[in-house]
PDB file of N, CA, C and O in Angstrom:
ATOM      1  N   MET A   1     110.127 103.771 106.026  1.00  0.00           N
ATOM      2  CA  MET A   1     108.818 104.297 105.683  1.00  0.00           C
ATOM      3  C   MET A   1     107.738 103.315 105.685  1.00  0.00           C
ATOM      4  O   MET A   1     106.671 103.521 106.264  1.00  0.00           O
ATOM      5  N   THR A   2     107.996 102.300 105.070  1.00  0.00           N
ATOM      6  CA  THR A   2     107.050 101.036 105.105  1.00  0.00           C
ATOM      7  C   THR A   2     106.739 100.473 106.385  1.00  0.00           C
ATOM      8  O   THR A   2     105.636 100.028 106.702  1.00  0.00           O
ATOM      9  N   ARG A   3     107.811 100.513 107.140  1.00  0.00           N
ATOM     10  CA  ARG A   3     107.521  99.958 108.493  1.00  0.00           C
ATOM     11  C   ARG A   3     106.701 100.785 109.467  1.00  0.00           C
ATOM     12  O   ARG A   3     105.967 100.256 110.302  1.00  0.00           O
ATOM     13  N   TRP A   4     106.862 102.243 109.323  1.00  0.00           N
ATOM     14  CA  TRP A   4     106.185 103.071 109.868  1.00  0.00           C
ATOM     15  C   TRP A   4     104.686 103.003 109.429  1.00  0.00           C
ATOM     16  O   TRP A   4     103.792 103.105 110.270  1.00  0.00           O
ATOM     17  N   ILE A   5     104.446 102.844 108.208  1.00  0.00           N
ATOM     18  CA  ILE A   5     102.988 102.524 107.736  1.00  0.00           C
ATOM     19  C   ILE A   5     102.394 101.449 108.211  1.00  0.00           C
ATOM     20  O   ILE A   5     101.234 101.501 108.622  1.00  0.00           O
ATOM     21  N   LEU A   6     103.172 100.250 108.216  1.00  0.00           N
ATOM     22  CA  LEU A   6     102.609  99.067 108.726  1.00  0.00           C
ATOM     23  C   LEU A   6     102.599  98.789 110.092  1.00  0.00           C
ATOM     24  O   LEU A   6     102.077  97.728 110.432  1.00  0.00           O
ATOM     25  N   SER A   7     103.088  99.553 110.980  1.00  0.00           N
ATOM     26  CA  SER A   7     103.109  99.459 112.435  1.00  0.00           C
ATOM     27  C   SER A   7     102.050 100.183 113.078  1.00  0.00           C
ATOM     28  O   SER A   7     101.675 101.262 112.621  1.00  0.00           O
ATOM     29  N   ARG A   8     101.522  99.656 114.136  1.00  0.00           N
ATOM     30  CA  ARG A   8     100.588 100.188 115.013  1.00  0.00           C
ATOM     31  C   ARG A   8     101.066 101.831 115.206  1.00  0.00           C
ATOM     32  O   ARG A   8     102.228 102.027 115.559  1.00  0.00           O
ATOM     33  N   PRO A   9     100.344 102.769 115.020  1.00  0.00           N
ATOM     34  CA  PRO A   9     100.982 104.065 115.414  1.00  0.00           C
ATOM     35  C   PRO A   9     101.361 104.109 116.829  1.00  0.00           C
ATOM     36  O   PRO A   9     102.355 104.784 117.097  1.00  0.00           O
ATOM     37  N   GLU A  10     100.706 103.472 117.849  1.00  0.00           N
ATOM     38  CA  GLU A  10     101.316 103.646 119.240  1.00  0.00           C
ATOM     39  C   GLU A  10     102.503 102.999 119.408  1.00  0.00           C
ATOM     40  O   GLU A  10     103.126 103.158 120.457  1.00  0.00           O
ATOM     41  N   THR A  11     102.957 102.221 118.450  1.00  0.00           N
ATOM     42  CA  THR A  11     104.364 101.428 118.747  1.00  0.00           C
ATOM     43  C   THR A  11     105.419 102.337 118.234  1.00  0.00           C
ATOM     44  O   THR A  11     106.578 102.147 118.602  1.00  0.00           O
ATOM     45  N   LEU A  12     105.141 103.280 117.445  1.00  0.00           N
ATOM     46  CA  LEU A  12     106.158 104.180 116.878  1.00  0.00           C
ATOM     47  C   LEU A  12     106.834 105.152 117.884  1.00  0.00           C
ATOM     48  O   LEU A  12     106.111 105.662 118.740  1.00  0.00           O
ATOM     49  N   THR A  13     108.076 105.433 117.858  1.00  0.00           N
ATOM     50  CA  THR A  13     108.806 106.416 118.758  1.00  0.00           C
ATOM     51  C   THR A  13     108.154 107.872 118.436  1.00  0.00           C
ATOM     52  O   THR A  13     107.572 108.099 117.375  1.00  0.00           O
ATOM     53  N   GLU A  14     108.299 108.726 119.360  1.00  0.00           N
ATOM     54  CA  GLU A  14     107.778 110.144 118.974  1.00  0.00           C
ATOM     55  C   GLU A  14     108.258 110.691 117.711  1.00  0.00           C
ATOM     56  O   GLU A  14     107.527 111.317 116.945  1.00  0.00           O
ATOM     57  N   ILE A  15     109.592 110.432 117.479  1.00  0.00           N
ATOM     58  CA  ILE A  15     110.284 110.983 116.320  1.00  0.00           C
ATOM     59  C   ILE A  15     109.798 110.289 115.120  1.00  0.00           C
ATOM     60  O   ILE A  15     109.582 110.937 114.096  1.00  0.00           O
ATOM     61  N   GLU A  16     109.605 108.985 115.169  1.00  0.00           N
ATOM     62  CA  GLU A  16     109.054 108.280 113.989  1.00  0.00           C
ATOM     63  C   GLU A  16     107.691 108.892 113.554  1.00  0.00           C
ATOM     64  O   GLU A  16     107.451 109.269 112.407  1.00  0.00           O
ATOM     65  N   GLN A  17     106.805 108.949 114.631  1.00  0.00           N
ATOM     66  CA  GLN A  17     105.545 109.554 114.407  1.00  0.00           C
ATOM     67  C   GLN A  17     105.546 110.901 113.848  1.00  0.00           C
ATOM     68  O   GLN A  17     104.651 111.238 113.073  1.00  0.00           O
ATOM     69  N   LEU A  18     106.573 111.773 114.216  1.00  0.00           N
ATOM     70  CA  LEU A  18     106.626 113.075 113.728  1.00  0.00           C
ATOM     71  C   LEU A  18     107.020 112.963 112.267  1.00  0.00           C
ATOM     72  O   LEU A  18     106.391 113.599 111.422  1.00  0.00           O
ATOM     73  N   ARG A  19     108.012 112.198 111.946  1.00  0.00           N
ATOM     74  CA  ARG A  19     108.592 112.066 110.569  1.00  0.00           C
ATOM     75  C   ARG A  19     107.334 111.529 109.582  1.00  0.00           C
ATOM     76  O   ARG A  19     106.999 112.067 108.526  1.00  0.00           O
ATOM     77  N   LEU A  20     106.808 110.501 110.105  1.00  0.00           N
ATOM     78  CA  LEU A  20     105.686 109.897 109.264  1.00  0.00           C
ATOM     79  C   LEU A  20     104.721 110.946 109.008  1.00  0.00           C
ATOM     80  O   LEU A  20     104.304 111.071 107.857  1.00  0.00           O
ATOM     81  N   LYS A  21     104.236 111.853 110.088  1.00  0.00           N
ATOM     82  CA  LYS A  21     103.357 112.870 109.815  1.00  0.00           C
ATOM     83  C   LYS A  21     103.750 113.913 108.842  1.00  0.00           C
ATOM     84  O   LYS A  21     102.932 114.386 108.053  1.00  0.00           O
ATOM     85  N   ALA A  22     105.043 114.294 108.888  1.00  0.00           N
ATOM     86  CA  ALA A  22     105.541 115.276 107.964  1.00  0.00           C
ATOM     87  C   ALA A  22     105.487 114.735 106.432  1.00  0.00           C
ATOM     88  O   ALA A  22     105.205 115.428 105.454  1.00  0.00           O
ATOM     89  N   VAL A  23     105.773 113.536 106.428  1.00  0.00           N
ATOM     90  CA  VAL A  23     105.930 112.879 104.886  1.00  0.00           C
ATOM     91  C   VAL A  23     104.479 112.899 104.435  1.00  0.00           C
ATOM     92  O   VAL A  23     104.230 113.433 103.354  1.00  0.00           O
ATOM     93  N   LEU A  24     103.434 112.336 105.201  1.00  0.00           N
ATOM     94  CA  LEU A  24     102.173 112.327 104.923  1.00  0.00           C
ATOM     95  C   LEU A  24     101.445 113.608 104.542  1.00  0.00           C
ATOM     96  O   LEU A  24     100.553 113.702 103.698  1.00  0.00           O
ATOM     97  N   ALA A  25     101.998 114.654 105.348  1.00  0.00           N
ATOM     98  CA  ALA A  25     101.351 115.973 105.146  1.00  0.00           C
ATOM     99  C   ALA A  25     101.700 116.459 103.594  1.00  0.00           C
ATOM    100  O   ALA A  25     100.954 117.174 102.925  1.00  0.00           O
ATOM    101  N   ASN A  26     102.913 115.960 103.175  1.00  0.00           N
ATOM    102  CA  ASN A  26     103.487 116.530 101.808  1.00  0.00           C
ATOM    103  C   ASN A  26     103.082 115.551 100.693  1.00  0.00           C
ATOM    104  O   ASN A  26     103.445 115.786  99.541  1.00  0.00           O
ATOM    105  N   CYS A  27     102.295 114.391 101.004  1.00  0.00           N
ATOM    106  CA  CYS A  27     101.948 113.378 100.045  1.00  0.00           C
ATOM    107  C   CYS A  27     100.608 112.918 100.190  1.00  0.00           C
ATOM    108  O   CYS A  27     100.500 111.919 100.902  1.00  0.00           O
ATOM    109  N   PRO A  28      99.461 113.422  99.661  1.00  0.00           N
ATOM    110  CA  PRO A  28      98.321 113.074  99.831  1.00  0.00           C
ATOM    111  C   PRO A  28      97.953 111.635  99.408  1.00  0.00           C
ATOM    112  O   PRO A  28      97.026 111.047  99.965  1.00  0.00           O
ATOM    113  N   GLU A  29      98.706 111.051  98.390  1.00  0.00           N
ATOM    114  CA  GLU A  29      98.398 109.656  98.026  1.00  0.00           C
ATOM    115  C   GLU A  29      98.918 108.744  99.048  1.00  0.00           C
ATOM    116  O   GLU A  29      98.224 107.799  99.421  1.00  0.00           O
ATOM    117  N   LEU A  30     100.065 108.949  99.520  1.00  0.00           N
ATOM    118  CA  LEU A  30     100.781 108.203 100.603  1.00  0.00           C
ATOM    119  C   LEU A  30      99.778 108.285 101.882  1.00  0.00           C
ATOM    120  O   LEU A  30      99.526 107.277 102.543  1.00  0.00           O
ATOM    121  N   ASP A  31      99.261 109.481 102.163  1.00  0.00           N
ATOM    122  CA  ASP A  31      98.352 109.595 103.354  1.00  0.00           C
ATOM    123  C   ASP A  31      97.140 108.818 103.171  1.00  0.00           C
ATOM    124  O   ASP A  31      96.629 108.263 104.145  1.00  0.00           O
ATOM    125  N   ALA A  32      96.540 108.711 101.795  1.00  0.00           N
ATOM    126  CA  ALA A  32      95.440 107.949 101.723  1.00  0.00           C
ATOM    127  C   ALA A  32      95.669 106.420 101.614  1.00  0.00           C
ATOM    128  O   ALA A  32      94.808 105.613 101.966  1.00  0.00           O
ATOM    129  N   LEU A  33      96.882 106.061 101.104  1.00  0.00           N
ATOM    130  CA  LEU A  33      97.305 104.577 101.249  1.00  0.00           C
ATOM    131  C   LEU A  33      97.562 104.208 102.735  1.00  0.00           C
ATOM    132  O   LEU A  33      97.278 103.074 103.122  1.00  0.00           O
ATOM    133  N   THR A  34      98.036 105.032 103.491  1.00  0.00           N
ATOM    134  CA  THR A  34      98.334 104.810 104.920  1.00  0.00           C
ATOM    135  C   THR A  34      96.993 104.526 105.432  1.00  0.00           C
ATOM    136  O   THR A  34      96.850 103.517 106.123  1.00  0.00           O
ATOM    137  N   GLY A  35      96.025 105.259 105.193  1.00  0.00           N
ATOM    138  CA  GLY A  35      94.743 105.165 105.882  1.00  0.00           C
ATOM    139  C   GLY A  35      94.039 103.843 105.465  1.00  0.00           C
ATOM    140  O   GLY A  35      93.320 103.187 106.218  1.00  0.00           O
ATOM    141  N   HIS A  36      94.304 103.561 104.298  1.00  0.00           N
ATOM    142  CA  HIS A  36      93.568 102.151 103.774  1.00  0.00           C
ATOM    143  C   HIS A  36      94.345 100.962 104.347  1.00  0.00           C
ATOM    144  O   HIS A  36      93.742  99.959 104.728  1.00  0.00           O
ATOM    145  N   VAL A  37      95.694 101.066 104.413  1.00  0.00           N
ATOM    146  CA  VAL A  37      96.493  99.882 105.008  1.00  0.00           C
ATOM    147  C   VAL A  37      96.131  99.798 106.484  1.00  0.00           C
ATOM    148  O   VAL A  37      95.927  98.699 107.000  1.00  0.00           O
ATOM    149  N   ARG A  38      96.047 100.923 107.172  1.00  0.00           N
ATOM    150  CA  ARG A  38      95.686 100.840 108.647  1.00  0.00           C
ATOM    151  C   ARG A  38      94.232 100.315 108.805  1.00  0.00           C
ATOM    152  O   ARG A  38      94.014  99.439 109.642  1.00  0.00           O
ATOM    153  N   SER A  39      93.210 100.821 108.023  1.00  0.00           N
ATOM    154  CA  SER A  39      91.878 100.285 108.233  1.00  0.00           C
ATOM    155  C   SER A  39      91.899  98.818 107.930  1.00  0.00           C
ATOM    156  O   SER A  39      91.296  98.073 108.702  1.00  0.00           O
ATOM    157  N   PHE A  40      92.572  98.282 106.815  1.00  0.00           N
ATOM    158  CA  PHE A  40      92.544  96.941 106.529  1.00  0.00           C
ATOM    159  C   PHE A  40      93.103  96.079 107.721  1.00  0.00           C
ATOM    160  O   PHE A  40      92.553  95.064 108.148  1.00  0.00           O
ATOM    161  N   ALA A  41      94.263  96.619 108.193  1.00  0.00           N
ATOM    162  CA  ALA A  41      94.896  95.931 109.387  1.00  0.00           C
ATOM    163  C   ALA A  41      93.869  95.860 110.576  1.00  0.00           C
ATOM    164  O   ALA A  41      93.870  94.821 111.236  1.00  0.00           O
ATOM    165  N   GLN A  42      93.131  96.707 110.862  1.00  0.00           N
ATOM    166  CA  GLN A  42      92.238  96.932 111.831  1.00  0.00           C
ATOM    167  C   GLN A  42      91.108  95.671 111.562  1.00  0.00           C
ATOM    168  O   GLN A  42      90.871  94.791 112.388  1.00  0.00           O
ATOM    169  N   MET A  43      90.539  95.776 110.366  1.00  0.00           N
ATOM    170  CA  MET A  43      89.574  94.629 110.011  1.00  0.00           C
ATOM    171  C   MET A  43      90.187  93.372 110.362  1.00  0.00           C
ATOM    172  O   MET A  43      89.547  92.511 110.966  1.00  0.00           O
ATOM    173  N   LEU A  44      91.393  93.215 110.019  1.00  0.00           N
ATOM    174  CA  LEU A  44      92.087  91.850 110.084  1.00  0.00           C
ATOM    175  C   LEU A  44      92.387  91.425 111.629  1.00  0.00           C
ATOM    176  O   LEU A  44      92.151  90.282 112.019  1.00  0.00           O
ATOM    177  N   THR A  45      92.882  92.357 112.413  1.00  0.00           N
ATOM    178  CA  THR A  45      93.158  91.954 113.798  1.00  0.00           C
ATOM    179  C   THR A  45      91.903  91.903 114.712  1.00  0.00           C
ATOM    180  O   THR A  45      91.756  91.121 115.651  1.00  0.00           O
ATOM    181  N   GLU A  46      90.918  92.959 114.254  1.00  0.00           N
ATOM    182  CA  GLU A  46      89.605  92.943 115.258  1.00  0.00           C
ATOM    183  C   GLU A  46      88.575  91.832 114.492  1.00  0.00           C
ATOM    184  O   GLU A  46      87.476  91.635 115.011  1.00  0.00           O
ATOM    185  N   ARG A  47      88.860  91.274 113.530  1.00  0.00           N
ATOM    186  CA  ARG A  47      87.882  90.197 112.927  1.00  0.00           C
ATOM    187  C   ARG A  47      86.627  91.061 112.479  1.00  0.00           C
ATOM    188  O   ARG A  47      85.519  90.702 112.877  1.00  0.00           O
ATOM    189  N   GLU A  48      86.740  92.114 111.719  1.00  0.00           N
ATOM    190  CA  GLU A  48      85.674  92.973 111.316  1.00  0.00           C
ATOM    191  C   GLU A  48      85.440  92.842 109.686  1.00  0.00           C
ATOM    192  O   GLU A  48      85.426  93.809 108.924  1.00  0.00           O
ATOM    193  N   GLY A  49      85.275  91.596 109.333  1.00  0.00           N
ATOM    194  CA  GLY A  49      85.201  91.429 107.875  1.00  0.00           C
ATOM    195  C   GLY A  49      83.899  91.845 107.283  1.00  0.00           C
ATOM    196  O   GLY A  49      83.735  91.818 106.063  1.00  0.00           O
ATOM    197  N   GLU A  50      82.886  92.261 108.179  1.00  0.00           N
ATOM    198  CA  GLU A  50      81.621  92.762 107.464  1.00  0.00           C
ATOM    199  C   GLU A  50      81.833  94.242 107.005  1.00  0.00           C
ATOM    200  O   GLU A  50      81.033  94.880 106.322  1.00  0.00           O
ATOM    201  N   ARG A  51      83.163  94.740 107.536  1.00  0.00           N
ATOM    202  CA  ARG A  51      83.469  96.163 106.954  1.00  0.00           C
ATOM    203  C   ARG A  51      84.287  96.101 105.425  1.00  0.00           C
ATOM    204  O   ARG A  51      84.655  97.096 104.801  1.00  0.00           O
ATOM    205  N   LEU A  52      84.448  94.824 105.043  1.00  0.00           N
ATOM    206  CA  LEU A  52      85.243  94.919 103.803  1.00  0.00           C
ATOM    207  C   LEU A  52      84.446  95.552 102.546  1.00  0.00           C
ATOM    208  O   LEU A  52      85.168  96.081 101.701  1.00  0.00           O
ATOM    209  N   PRO A  53      83.127  95.566 102.323  1.00  0.00           N
ATOM    210  CA  PRO A  53      82.466  96.083 101.203  1.00  0.00           C
ATOM    211  C   PRO A  53      82.700  97.734 101.411  1.00  0.00           C
ATOM    212  O   PRO A  53      82.970  98.398 100.410  1.00  0.00           O
ATOM    213  N   GLN A  54      82.619  98.238 102.418  1.00  0.00           N
ATOM    214  CA  GLN A  54      82.775  99.810 102.707  1.00  0.00           C
ATOM    215  C   GLN A  54      84.325  99.996 102.545  1.00  0.00           C
ATOM    216  O   GLN A  54      84.734 101.067 102.098  1.00  0.00           O
ATOM    217  N   TRP A  55      85.089  99.133 102.844  1.00  0.00           N
ATOM    218  CA  TRP A  55      86.721  99.484 102.504  1.00  0.00           C
ATOM    219  C   TRP A  55      86.993  99.425 101.184  1.00  0.00           C
ATOM    220  O   TRP A  55      87.734 100.282 100.702  1.00  0.00           O
ATOM    221  N   LEU A  56      86.452  98.423 100.388  1.00  0.00           N
ATOM    222  CA  LEU A  56      86.591  98.422  99.001  1.00  0.00           C
ATOM    223  C   LEU A  56      85.997  99.622  98.336  1.00  0.00           C
ATOM    224  O   LEU A  56      86.580 100.034  97.333  1.00  0.00           O
ATOM    225  N   ASP A  57      84.980 100.211  98.724  1.00  0.00           N
ATOM    226  CA  ASP A  57      84.268 101.384  98.193  1.00  0.00           C
ATOM    227  C   ASP A  57      85.222 102.518  98.534  1.00  0.00           C
ATOM    228  O   ASP A  57      85.422 103.375  97.673  1.00  0.00           O
ATOM    229  N   ALA A  58      85.823 102.599  99.700  1.00  0.00           N
ATOM    230  CA  ALA A  58      86.668 103.774  99.968  1.00  0.00           C
ATOM    231  C   ALA A  58      87.969 103.796  99.193  1.00  0.00           C
ATOM    232  O   ALA A  58      88.469 104.856  98.816  1.00  0.00           O
ATOM    233  N   VAL A  59      88.536 102.552  98.949  1.00  0.00           N
ATOM    234  CA  VAL A  59      89.915 102.352  98.271  1.00  0.00           C
ATOM    235  C   VAL A  59      89.499 102.775  96.772  1.00  0.00           C
ATOM    236  O   VAL A  59      90.310 103.392  96.082  1.00  0.00           O
ATOM    237  N   ARG A  60      88.247 102.441  96.286  1.00  0.00           N
ATOM    238  CA  ARG A  60      88.100 102.757  94.743  1.00  0.00           C
ATOM    239  C   ARG A  60      87.806 104.177  94.562  1.00  0.00           C
ATOM    240  O   ARG A  60      87.859 104.641  93.423  1.00  0.00           O
ATOM    241  N   GLN A  61      87.478 104.980  95.637  1.00  0.00           N
ATOM    242  CA  GLN A  61      87.241 106.518  95.501  1.00  0.00           C
ATOM    243  C   GLN A  61      88.473 107.213  95.343  1.00  0.00           C
ATOM    244  O   GLN A  61      88.413 108.312  94.794  1.00  0.00           O
ATOM    245  N   ASP A  62      89.706 106.735  95.761  1.00  0.00           N
ATOM    246  CA  ASP A  62      91.024 107.226  95.751  1.00  0.00           C
ATOM    247  C   ASP A  62      91.704 106.839  94.412  1.00  0.00           C
ATOM    248  O   ASP A  62      91.484 105.775  93.833  1.00  0.00           O
ATOM    249  N   ASP A  63      92.618 107.878  93.939  1.00  0.00           N
ATOM    250  CA  ASP A  63      93.249 107.536  92.616  1.00  0.00           C
ATOM    251  C   ASP A  63      94.690 106.810  93.134  1.00  0.00           C
ATOM    252  O   ASP A  63      95.758 107.414  93.241  1.00  0.00           O
ATOM    253  N   LEU A  64      94.501 105.551  93.396  1.00  0.00           N
ATOM    254  CA  LEU A  64      95.532 104.637  93.765  1.00  0.00           C
ATOM    255  C   LEU A  64      95.602 103.340  93.138  1.00  0.00           C
ATOM    256  O   LEU A  64      95.397 102.314  93.787  1.00  0.00           O
ATOM    257  N   PRO A  65      95.925 103.334  91.726  1.00  0.00           N
ATOM    258  CA  PRO A  65      95.923 102.290  90.937  1.00  0.00           C
ATOM    259  C   PRO A  65      96.305 100.766  91.504  1.00  0.00           C
ATOM    260  O   PRO A  65      95.701  99.726  91.244  1.00  0.00           O
ATOM    261  N   SER A  66      97.381 100.917  92.279  1.00  0.00           N
ATOM    262  CA  SER A  66      97.912  99.560  92.832  1.00  0.00           C
ATOM    263  C   SER A  66      96.843  98.982  93.903  1.00  0.00           C
ATOM    264  O   SER A  66      96.749  97.770  94.095  1.00  0.00           O
ATOM    265  N   LEU A  67      96.140  99.815  94.504  1.00  0.00           N
ATOM    266  CA  LEU A  67      95.152  99.465  95.381  1.00  0.00           C
ATOM    267  C   LEU A  67      93.838  98.989  94.655  1.00  0.00           C
ATOM    268  O   LEU A  67      93.149  98.052  95.060  1.00  0.00           O
ATOM    269  N   HIS A  68      93.604  99.651  93.674  1.00  0.00           N
ATOM    270  CA  HIS A  68      92.439  99.248  92.888  1.00  0.00           C
ATOM    271  C   HIS A  68      92.540  97.720  92.268  1.00  0.00           C
ATOM    272  O   HIS A  68      91.585  96.956  92.118  1.00  0.00           O
ATOM    273  N   THR A  69      93.867  97.465  91.955  1.00  0.00           N
ATOM    274  CA  THR A  69      94.146  95.987  91.394  1.00  0.00           C
ATOM    275  C   THR A  69      93.980  95.110  92.614  1.00  0.00           C
ATOM    276  O   THR A  69      93.477  93.998  92.449  1.00  0.00           O
ATOM    277  N   LEU A  70      94.344  95.489  93.804  1.00  0.00           N
ATOM    278  CA  LEU A  70      94.149  94.669  94.904  1.00  0.00           C
ATOM    279  C   LEU A  70      92.605  94.588  95.353  1.00  0.00           C
ATOM    280  O   LEU A  70      92.173  93.543  95.840  1.00  0.00           O
ATOM    281  N   ALA A  71      91.874  95.593  95.196  1.00  0.00           N
ATOM    282  CA  ALA A  71      90.436  95.629  95.512  1.00  0.00           C
ATOM    283  C   ALA A  71      89.736  94.584  94.474  1.00  0.00           C
ATOM    284  O   ALA A  71      88.915  93.723  94.789  1.00  0.00           O
ATOM    285  N   ALA A  72      90.185  94.820  93.310  1.00  0.00           N
ATOM    286  CA  ALA A  72      89.567  93.846  92.153  1.00  0.00           C
ATOM    287  C   ALA A  72      89.839  92.604  92.521  1.00  0.00           C
ATOM    288  O   ALA A  72      88.902  91.810  92.607  1.00  0.00           O
ATOM    289  N   GLY A  73      91.122  92.201  92.801  1.00  0.00           N
ATOM    290  CA  GLY A  73      91.307  90.824  93.191  1.00  0.00           C
ATOM    291  C   GLY A  73      90.568  90.295  94.432  1.00  0.00           C
ATOM    292  O   GLY A  73      90.100  89.157  94.455  1.00  0.00           O
ATOM    293  N   ILE A  74      90.484  91.096  95.395  1.00  0.00           N
ATOM    294  CA  ILE A  74      89.725  90.671  96.439  1.00  0.00           C
ATOM    295  C   ILE A  74      88.200  90.521  96.262  1.00  0.00           C
ATOM    296  O   ILE A  74      87.596  89.582  96.781  1.00  0.00           O
ATOM    297  N   ASP A  75      87.547  91.533  95.467  1.00  0.00           N
ATOM    298  CA  ASP A  75      86.126  91.455  95.026  1.00  0.00           C
ATOM    299  C   ASP A  75      85.869  90.060  94.291  1.00  0.00           C
ATOM    300  O   ASP A  75      84.754  89.567  94.465  1.00  0.00           O
ATOM    301  N   ARG A  76      86.803  89.356  93.470  1.00  0.00           N
ATOM    302  CA  ARG A  76      86.552  88.283  92.883  1.00  0.00           C
ATOM    303  C   ARG A  76      86.324  86.970  93.707  1.00  0.00           C
ATOM    304  O   ARG A  76      85.897  85.917  93.235  1.00  0.00           O
ATOM    305  N   ASP A  77      86.704  87.213  95.116  1.00  0.00           N
ATOM    306  CA  ASP A  77      86.508  86.101  95.993  1.00  0.00           C
ATOM    307  C   ASP A  77      86.066  86.821  97.298  1.00  0.00           C
ATOM    308  O   ASP A  77      86.635  86.580  98.363  1.00  0.00           O
ATOM    309  N   ARG A  78      85.148  87.618  97.209  1.00  0.00           N
ATOM    310  CA  ARG A  78      84.715  88.437  98.363  1.00  0.00           C
ATOM    311  C   ARG A  78      84.247  87.717  99.501  1.00  0.00           C
ATOM    312  O   ARG A  78      84.609  88.060 100.626  1.00  0.00           O
ATOM    313  N   ASP A  79      83.379  86.626  99.297  1.00  0.00           N
ATOM    314  CA  ASP A  79      82.984  85.773 100.438  1.00  0.00           C
ATOM    315  C   ASP A  79      83.919  85.253 101.060  1.00  0.00           C
ATOM    316  O   ASP A  79      83.827  85.236 102.288  1.00  0.00           O
ATOM    317  N   ALA A  80      84.977  84.732 100.486  1.00  0.00           N
ATOM    318  CA  ALA A  80      86.026  84.006 101.128  1.00  0.00           C
ATOM    319  C   ALA A  80      86.870  84.961 102.009  1.00  0.00           C
ATOM    320  O   ALA A  80      87.234  84.698 103.156  1.00  0.00           O
ATOM    321  N   VAL A  81      87.110  85.988 101.400  1.00  0.00           N
ATOM    322  CA  VAL A  81      87.932  87.103 102.117  1.00  0.00           C
ATOM    323  C   VAL A  81      87.322  87.622 103.369  1.00  0.00           C
ATOM    324  O   VAL A  81      87.957  87.808 104.407  1.00  0.00           O
ATOM    325  N   ILE A  82      85.952  87.862 103.196  1.00  0.00           N
ATOM    326  CA  ILE A  82      85.135  88.236 104.363  1.00  0.00           C
ATOM    327  C   ILE A  82      85.237  87.181 105.451  1.00  0.00           C
ATOM    328  O   ILE A  82      85.524  87.457 106.616  1.00  0.00           O
ATOM    329  N   ALA A  83      84.993  86.001 105.021  1.00  0.00           N
ATOM    330  CA  ALA A  83      85.179  84.811 105.999  1.00  0.00           C
ATOM    331  C   ALA A  83      86.541  84.820 106.651  1.00  0.00           C
ATOM    332  O   ALA A  83      86.612  84.838 107.880  1.00  0.00           O
ATOM    333  N   GLY A  84      87.639  84.809 105.894  1.00  0.00           N
ATOM    334  CA  GLY A  84      89.047  85.061 106.482  1.00  0.00           C
ATOM    335  C   GLY A  84      89.185  86.126 107.486  1.00  0.00           C
ATOM    336  O   GLY A  84      89.863  85.949 108.498  1.00  0.00           O
ATOM    337  N   LEU A  85      88.516  87.316 107.224  1.00  0.00           N
ATOM    338  CA  LEU A  85      88.709  88.401 108.091  1.00  0.00           C
ATOM    339  C   LEU A  85      87.679  88.350 109.232  1.00  0.00           C
ATOM    340  O   LEU A  85      87.686  89.254 110.068  1.00  0.00           O
ATOM    341  N   THR A  86      86.849  87.402 109.308  1.00  0.00           N
ATOM    342  CA  THR A  86      85.835  87.185 110.367  1.00  0.00           C
ATOM    343  C   THR A  86      85.856  85.906 111.258  1.00  0.00           C
ATOM    344  O   THR A  86      85.618  85.946 112.465  1.00  0.00           O
ATOM    345  N   LEU A  87      86.116  84.928 110.670  1.00  0.00           N
ATOM    346  CA  LEU A  87      86.194  83.582 111.379  1.00  0.00           C
ATOM    347  C   LEU A  87      87.428  83.548 112.030  1.00  0.00           C
ATOM    348  O   LEU A  87      88.366  84.262 111.675  1.00  0.00           O
ATOM    349  N   PRO A  88      87.498  82.580 113.175  1.00  0.00           N
ATOM    350  CA  PRO A  88      88.679  82.177 113.873  1.00  0.00           C
ATOM    351  C   PRO A  88      89.631  81.285 113.093  1.00  0.00           C
ATOM    352  O   PRO A  88      90.673  80.890 113.616  1.00  0.00           O
TER     353      PRO A  88
END
């Protein structure tokens, strides 16, 4: 399950995609987590650090305490994290 969430969707087999879709349809929290993980991965791979403030706001709007802890940690050093997500 973790691998499915952390993988690029296009790299999953059709069966894996269908299974992940079924699980996410039955668990709104996991569906929200998956969206946040993939959005963060896109920021990282596409060097879009300027999106971090919006990502943090979106994370805080969901009832995902683990991600709230991560967001608080990122916020303590926001400028450095944005630089890390932006600069080569």
